Structures are given as structure tokens and as C-alpha cells.
C-alpha positions as CSV (number, residue, x, y, z in Angstrom):
1,M,88.6,124.7,67.1
2,F,90.7,127.0,65.7
3,T,89.8,129.3,62.4
4,D,91.3,129.5,58.9
5,T,90.8,132.9,58.5
6,P,94.1,134.8,57.8
7,V,94.9,137.4,60.7
8,S,96.5,140.8,59.5
9,F,99.2,142.0,60.9
10,D,99.7,145.2,58.6
11,A,98.9,147.7,61.1
12,L,102.0,146.1,62.5
13,H,104.0,147.8,59.5
14,A,102.2,151.4,59.5
15,R,105.3,152.8,61.9
16,N,107.7,152.0,64.5
17,A,107.4,153.1,67.9
18,D,108.0,152.4,71.6
19,G,106.2,152.0,74.6
20,E,103.9,151.1,77.3
21,I,100.6,150.1,77.6
22,G,97.8,149.2,80.2
23,I,93.8,148.2,80.3
24,E,92.3,147.4,83.6
25,R,90.0,144.9,81.7
26,L,90.7,142.9,78.4
27,T,87.0,140.3,77.4
28,L,88.5,137.9,75.4
29,A,85.1,135.9,74.9
30,P,82.3,135.5,77.2
31,N,83.4,134.5,80.8
32,R,87.4,134.6,79.4
33,A,89.4,137.8,80.7
34,L,92.1,139.7,81.5
35,D,93.0,142.1,84.4
36,R,95.3,144.2,84.7
37,V,97.1,144.1,81.8
38,H,100.3,145.6,81.4
39,A,103.1,145.3,78.9
40,K,105.9,147.4,77.2
41,F,106.6,146.9,73.9
42,S,108.5,148.3,70.7
43,L,107.9,147.9,67.3
44,R,110.3,147.8,64.2
45,N,109.8,147.0,61.2
46,G,107.1,145.0,61.0
47,K,108.1,143.0,64.7
48,L,106.4,143.6,67.7
49,D,108.6,142.5,71.0
50,A,107.1,142.4,74.3
51,P,109.6,141.4,76.5
52,A,107.1,141.8,79.9
53,V,103.5,141.3,80.0
54,Q,101.9,140.5,82.9
55,A,98.0,140.1,83.7
56,S,95.4,138.9,86.6
57,A,92.9,136.1,85.8
58,Y,91.1,133.0,87.6
59,G,92.3,134.5,90.7
60,G,95.7,134.1,89.6
61,T,99.1,136.2,87.6
62,I,100.3,136.2,84.3
63,T,103.6,136.8,83.3
64,G,105.3,136.2,80.2
65,S,106.6,137.6,77.0
66,V,105.5,137.8,73.4
67,T,107.5,138.2,70.0
68,I,105.6,138.6,66.6
69,D,107.5,139.1,63.4
70,A,105.7,140.2,60.2
71,A,107.6,141.0,58.0
72,P,105.9,141.9,54.7
73,G,105.2,139.0,52.0
74,K,106.1,136.5,54.9
75,A,103.8,134.6,57.0
76,A,103.9,135.7,60.6
77,A,106.6,134.0,63.4
78,I,105.1,134.1,67.0
79,A,107.0,132.9,69.9
80,V,104.6,132.8,73.3
81,R,105.9,132.5,76.6
82,A,104.0,132.8,79.6
83,D,103.7,131.7,83.8
84,A,100.7,131.5,85.1
85,R,100.1,131.0,89.1
86,G,97.6,130.7,91.5
87,L,94.7,130.2,89.3
88,D,91.8,128.9,90.3
89,L,90.7,125.6,89.6
90,A,86.9,126.4,89.5
91,A,87.3,128.9,87.4
92,L,89.3,127.3,84.6
93,L,86.5,125.0,84.4
94,A,83.7,127.4,84.2
95,A,85.8,128.6,81.4
96,A,85.8,125.6,79.7
97,G,82.0,124.9,80.1
98,V,82.2,122.6,83.1
99,S,80.0,123.3,85.7
100,R,81.3,121.7,89.1
101,E,81.6,122.4,92.7
102,V,85.1,122.5,93.5
103,R,87.4,123.5,96.6
104,G,91.0,124.2,95.8
105,G,93.2,122.8,93.2
106,K,95.3,125.9,92.9
107,T,96.6,125.8,89.1
108,S,99.8,126.7,87.5
109,I,100.4,126.9,83.5
110,S,103.5,127.3,81.7
111,V,104.2,127.9,77.3
112,D,106.5,128.1,75.8
113,V,106.2,127.6,71.9
114,A,106.8,129.2,68.5
115,M,104.4,129.0,65.7
116,H,104.2,130.1,61.9
117,G,101.3,130.8,59.6
118,N,98.7,133.3,58.9
119,S,96.0,132.0,60.9
120,P,95.1,130.3,64.3
121,H,95.2,126.9,61.9
122,Q,97.9,127.5,60.8
123,W,99.8,128.2,63.9
124,M,98.9,125.5,65.6
125,S,98.9,122.9,62.7
126,G,102.8,123.7,63.4
127,I,103.0,124.6,66.7
128,N,106.8,123.9,68.3
129,G,107.7,123.6,72.6
130,R,105.7,122.9,75.2
131,A,102.9,123.4,77.6
132,Q,102.2,122.2,80.8
133,A,99.7,122.1,83.5
134,V,100.5,121.4,87.3
135,V,96.9,120.9,89.1
136,G,96.9,120.8,93.5
137,R,94.8,119.5,96.3
138,A,91.6,120.0,95.6
139,T,88.2,118.3,96.8
140,L,85.2,118.1,94.1
141,V,81.6,117.3,95.1
142,N,80.1,114.2,93.6
143,T,76.4,115.4,92.2
144,K,74.9,114.0,89.2
145,L,76.5,113.6,86.2
146,D,75.7,114.6,82.7
147,P,76.7,112.2,80.6
148,S,76.1,114.9,77.7
149,V,79.3,116.5,78.9
150,T,82.7,114.9,77.8
151,F,84.8,115.9,81.6
152,D,81.4,114.0,83.1
153,R,81.4,110.7,80.9
154,L,85.1,110.0,81.9
155,A,84.4,110.7,85.7
156,E,82.0,108.0,85.6
157,V,84.5,106.0,84.3
158,L,87.6,106.7,85.7
159,N,86.1,106.8,89.4
160,P,83.9,103.9,90.2
161,F,84.7,105.2,93.8
162,R,82.3,108.4,93.3
163,R,79.2,106.6,93.1
164,V,80.0,105.8,97.5
165,N,81.7,108.3,97.9
166,P,80.1,112.0,98.4
167,S,83.3,113.9,97.2
168,T,86.8,113.1,95.2
169,E,89.1,114.2,96.5
170,L,92.1,115.3,94.2
171,Q,95.9,114.8,94.9
172,C,97.0,116.1,91.9
173,A,96.9,116.3,88.4
174,V,99.1,117.0,85.3
175,I,98.6,118.1,81.8
176,R,102.7,117.8,80.1
177,L,102.5,118.3,76.0
178,P,106.0,118.3,74.3
179,L,104.7,119.7,71.5
180,A,106.2,119.3,67.6
181,G,105.0,119.5,64.4
182,G,101.8,120.3,65.7
183,V,101.0,117.4,67.2
184,A,101.7,116.2,71.1
185,Q,102.9,112.9,71.9
186,V,102.0,112.0,75.2
187,D,103.5,109.1,76.9
188,R,102.2,109.4,80.5
189,S,102.6,112.8,80.9
190,I,99.4,113.2,81.7
191,A,97.9,112.2,84.7
192,F,95.7,112.1,88.0
193,E,95.8,111.0,91.3
194,T,92.5,111.2,93.4
195,K,92.5,109.4,97.1
196,E,91.6,105.5,95.4
197,I,92.2,106.2,91.7
198,D,95.5,107.6,90.0
199,A,95.3,107.1,86.8
200,S,98.2,107.9,83.7
201,M,97.4,108.8,79.7
202,S,99.2,108.4,76.7
203,G,98.4,108.7,73.0
204,T,98.6,111.9,70.6
205,L,97.1,115.4,70.6
206,D,97.6,116.1,66.8
207,F,96.4,120.2,66.7
208,R,96.6,119.5,62.7
209,N,93.4,118.1,62.6
210,E,92.3,119.1,65.9
211,T,91.6,115.0,66.9
212,L,92.9,113.3,70.4
213,D,93.4,109.6,70.7
214,L,94.8,108.3,74.6
215,S,94.8,105.4,76.3
216,I,94.2,105.6,79.3
217,R,94.8,103.4,82.6
218,P,93.2,104.3,85.9
219,R,94.7,102.3,89.1
220,V,93.5,101.7,92.7
221,R,95.8,103.5,94.0
222,Q,94.6,103.4,98.1
223,G,91.2,102.9,100.0
224,I,91.3,99.5,98.3
225,Q,95.1,97.9,99.2
226,I,95.1,95.6,96.7
227,E,95.2,96.0,93.2
228,I,91.8,95.0,91.3
229,P,92.9,93.8,87.6
230,Q,89.8,94.7,85.5
231,I,89.6,98.4,86.2
232,A,92.9,98.5,84.0
233,E,93.3,99.0,79.9
234,L,89.4,100.3,80.4
235,V,88.7,103.4,78.8
236,R,89.7,105.0,74.9
237,F,89.6,108.9,74.9
238,R,89.3,109.8,71.2
239,G,87.9,111.9,68.1
240,P,87.8,115.8,67.3
241,F,88.7,117.8,69.9
242,A,85.3,119.9,69.5
243,S,83.6,116.1,70.8
244,P,85.6,113.4,71.8
245,T,84.3,110.7,72.7
246,V,84.9,107.7,75.3
247,S,84.9,104.0,75.1
248,V,84.8,101.3,77.7
249,D,84.9,98.2,77.6
250,A,80.9,97.5,79.3
251,V,81.6,94.4,80.6
252,A,85.1,94.1,82.3
253,S,84.2,97.5,83.6
254,A,80.5,96.6,85.2
255,A,82.5,93.9,86.1
256,A,85.2,96.3,88.3
257,I,82.6,98.3,89.8
258,A,80.6,95.3,91.0
259,R,84.4,94.1,92.7
260,I,84.4,97.2,94.2
261,G,81.3,97.2,95.8
262,A,82.1,93.9,97.0
263,A,85.7,94.8,98.5
264,I,84.5,97.9,100.7
265,G,81.9,96.3,102.1
266,T,84.7,92.9,103.5
267,G,88.1,94.9,103.4
268,G,89.1,93.9,100.3
269,L,88.5,89.7,101.2
270,S,86.9,89.1,98.5
271,V,89.2,90.0,95.8
272,L,92.2,89.1,97.9
273,G,93.0,86.0,96.4
274,E,92.6,87.1,92.5
275,T,94.6,89.6,93.3
276,L,97.2,88.2,94.8
277,L,97.9,85.4,91.7
278,A,97.3,88.9,89.3
279,Q,100.5,90.5,91.6
280,A,103.6,89.2,89.0
281,G,103.6,90.9,86.1
282,A,101.8,94.0,87.3
283,S,103.0,97.2,86.1
284,G,103.9,100.0,88.8
285,A,106.1,102.9,88.8
286,S,108.7,104.3,91.7
287,G,106.6,107.3,92.1
288,G,103.6,108.7,92.0
289,A,101.7,109.3,87.9
290,C,102.2,112.8,89.1
291,E,105.4,112.6,89.0
292,V,106.0,109.5,86.4
293,A,104.2,112.6,84.5
294,L,105.8,116.0,84.8
295,G,109.2,113.4,84.0
296,K,109.8,113.4,87.6
297,S,110.2,109.4,88.0
298,A,110.5,106.8,85.6
299,A,108.4,104.3,85.0
300,T,108.8,100.7,85.2
301,T,107.2,97.4,84.2
302,T,108.6,93.9,85.7
303,A,107.7,91.6,83.4
304,A,106.8,87.4,84.4
305,A,106.4,84.2,82.7
306,P,103.6,83.8,81.5
307,T,101.4,80.6,83.0
308,K,98.3,79.5,82.7
309,S,96.4,80.7,85.5
310,G,98.2,84.1,85.2
311,A,100.0,83.0,88.9
312,P,103.6,84.2,89.9
313,P,106.3,82.1,89.9
314,N,106.2,81.3,93.4
315,P,102.1,82.2,94.2
316,V,102.8,80.5,98.2
317,E,105.4,83.2,98.9
318,G,103.1,86.0,97.5
319,I,99.9,84.4,99.3
320,G,102.4,84.7,102.8
321,N,103.5,88.4,101.7
322,A,100.4,89.8,101.1
323,L,98.7,87.7,104.3
324,K,101.7,89.4,106.5
325,G,100.8,92.5,105.4
326,L,96.8,91.8,105.5
327,F,97.6,91.2,109.4
328,Q,100.5,93.4,110.6
329,R,98.6,96.3,109.9
């Protein structure tokens, strides 16, 4: 995805200058353009400093700064800071090649990174800093999925509720990447929450060889008031950036989908007994998946002594508490 073709900065060596530039529309690629670009800059001895850059794109605004130090005989050093606000989720998905009817989903993106090298691949292979995207509430209309599209394949395996609901009500989504030496170590810093499901991701994004390896843990969040153990730890997302694969425990996934359907029909009573026995040892968080991803809330794990049946140390108390909650609703 990131070419090894060297980028020449020879033009920066031609002269020293100070100035401003305005561009009504700057087309970067098909479906990717910046409008009303404005920047102030200074150029000294091959170093370009643009401390104030502004533009409009994808229904929102972008502000930031760019520094390129391209001294002769040295690899270019590049620093980029950018804050984008009010971006349209549907436009962002379309730019990524995902066709989906979306309502809402205002998105903010912030980037603060430093890179070195003579080509995009070298820049990304040693990138350091941080990148973050936060998506607000949105409605994603559930249509027939194309299993050949990675986004659709993920939607299919992560959200079995989409089979019975006309739309997916996204509460939030977060991507927070700490970048060091071309690698992002993800520890639940990618997450999303819908009305029924939340999911967090852990693993690595390796920009050196353009591969990813993420484990995704979906969990019933709302709609079914009890957890279904089989829905957890089903999905592995890995492979090259350009064509990652989605791996699923097919048997467990089918069982989870069947149980969700049964639970919807019975108000959750069909899996009450199994869920009560699985409460101990379940992992949770002091906040939602998005808060954990943003670093605002630490995930917690409650350990339990294993038993042959997987039951909690005091199953009678657990059943009593569950029934109390059930009849008090």
C-alpha cells in the first residue's frame, strides 16, 4: 500500500522563501480531495515549515502543521500534526471503498507523527507518535452483505443481531494507535459499541511489512440482558493491510447465532441457566469498550477458581441475584 518509490524534495533546495498559498480544490486521488486549502509557510535551506494549514474535507474541517527537513545528503525528516472535526462517516467509508447507507456518525481524527526516509514505505516503516479516530452515534442500514468485502465480512461475524434488525445503531467507535518504530501495539484501544454488541480489539498493526493481527472479542451489551459465553473470542482479523482475512470458530459462531435467536424469542430465558453458571470468571470493564479504548477507563478482570462445571463458587447466590433482577424489571 505504501510505495518504495523515492520522493524527491530537490525543489526545497532551490531557494529560501516565506509566503501563503490557497487552493480551492486539491484532488489527491479518486474520491479523495481537499477543499479551500490555505497554508502559511517558510522555506530555509531545504527545510519547509508550514505551522498553520487549514482545509475542508468529507464534510468537516482540518487544521494542522507540517514540517519537512530535507537537508542535502540526508533522509527527509517529516513531522505532521492534524486535527479533523465533524467529518462525515458515510463519506469516509465511501473513500475507503465501502458502500453503506449511513445516517449520522460525525467523526474526529487527530494525528501527531514523525517519520524519516525517502519513500512512503520508509516513512511508515519507522513512524512514531499517535493517531486516533472517534466516531459518534450513527445508524447503519442493514443491507445484504458482500462476503468478498472485508468490512461486510466483519459486520457479519461481529454482529449477528443485524440478521433480525433493519439497522445497526452504532453508539461509538474508537481507533487509538500508539505508534513506535512502525508498529502499533493495540491493547483494547480499538473498539466499538452498538445498541446490542460491544467489541474490543488487541494485537498489532505492523507498518513495516504492512500486516495486521488482531483478536476481536464481541460481547452482548444490550437487548439481551444476559451474556452468551459463546459469542466471546470468536474472531481473528489478520493478514496484509490490502487483503486481511477474518477467521471464525464456525461451530461456536453458529451456536451463538442460534442462541441469540432463541433468546430474542424467549426474552433471554432460554440461556438463563447457562449464563448464570458462567457469571464467575467473566471479564468486564469499569467503563464501556469505547472508554477503555480512549484510555478513560481501565479494563478489569475478575478471577474465579475453576470448577468442573464452570459454576461460580456460590451458584445459589448467583441464581438468586439473577432472578431478583429479572422479576424487578
